[in-house]
Steps between C-alpha positions, in 0.01 A plus 500: 500500500722195541538385138650163592210431737252598228672289234513196727132531592388547138712203390362284778136588436548444126627145546284197423498424872491839671784551747635773727856513631511440876790743544246782470313391815726721708378858515453662843168326561635173365794522743259536793282212382799270453615577855153393618519181294835414658351552846189293432447170681497295181813641337764268647789608276596806703501317834708214358770724356484728804585196713793415272646849518443534873686177570754470219617859444814471718615198297419670171677818609805289582509355148481844339765652727740205467464462123441856378676719759389835355177488298167645391186328627235539229136404550271462200144601587595601854155600623515614864805280584311348796692171462825643366541713815625191688782452250578872498522502881723192499734658245517833685562320831792320334626837372477379141625733227189524283226728367138388478360581155127423481356497147126547460259623235309679777652842568308529827663182630850621411432830676369314805811281520745788458316710757439234764756221493810700603324625813378149587839338433769753601807472280312363200573663164206500257503599134157442347442441129153565356446308178494159333742230604747465216537869409569567870753215516679663207486834680662345807801406285556871433477576873715221646754239392467305824372142520123455499259294707151504347182415691187396310260399774134432572464234233495779240666267249161328502343803332646366176408182318787243506641596158505869592651416838787318330556793261496737800756291690727484196476876457571549870808278471617703200452825693736391777864400526665173607510486878181702550212342693123471457253405773169400342174412674278217374154401612500120514222267388281394792139419587296659219245640747769706677614647169149570372393672823809725499364674189137505613522676835171542685549875538510546122839674481615289202177581315548871571866476397405362158215746445726788603698452179185580299450804721859607434450462123191722529678764709832515314408404144142628474326163451140442610506157667194444718651314794163362614474314169809287570550224756820348639560128442796286605604147409778262600614200297704262720624310193682800350546709816334800334280720719325757281288809562241629254239770474174375348275730296151460649327611179562591138652846512729750332797675660645810337867596521715736294242527225460124471209280601565164665209258498438241769265206472306391806729280716813591300807521721801727536811302596640704791775305673674167541648381829705196407577242769816289477627158597859461620592328176362791297696752707829314454427467129434873471826592671704253299357612166579862587859402596474578871678290761287401800673610822240450773127454557290655776156355590228611736399250770206364297714476185237694308746760374864505397766766457784364288841662488664486158850604393575643158752275326 
């Protein structure tokens, strides 16, 4: 049994407002469901960043090659690298001296990348790291002393509330050295309907994705959640930029886990995930407070999404 997983779930369900950590969404079934979410008609984020990488990768590759020469390209939460492949191809075509080091909590995704990317992009060197971001960044220091370029894409910074995002960026800065680079993806504030619909896809993949975490807790930790007794709910507040996902208990019920009973009132919620949306001013503020220097910004054609290149100073 994964003791950290168990401890985090027990702590979350014991809180005044019940909460589960979104990092645990990603077991094998969760990986598949998230791929379906990204391919859904409503989920614009993937298409926007895909467009950026398809069009801007040669320019970005040029920056890395000119400034870093020989380096490690790290990706936090790499997933299937469907967007990153454009940058990898551009770097290999330029004969860049680098190794791609995807970091992901999903072992199946790391295996997939190590097994498939080198055959799809001949000449690419891949060293996968299965684990959490900062421990793996520390591990990289024991493997290589070369400069680092870190990718944190997909708007994943939005999975933290603004205070946690700032703490994360400060910790990321502290984990790197002067002259290293970070490319971070931000989902920008836009029409609230577009944002709301992105997390309420008609096919129900987001609902299944949230409920799958309860299923995982049952399977791996021995809980007895009744999935039919919970319903997915999403909200977006355009004033704060916070898009939140919840599971709503449809009745008064008890869930048992590790010898403990957790009681739910009818209509009580579990806080599942935040997807924070940013204004340009908020993005610049975040970078400045974490002591990054803004180098360049890359937008999609609708200016719905932004990848910002920061330098560690």
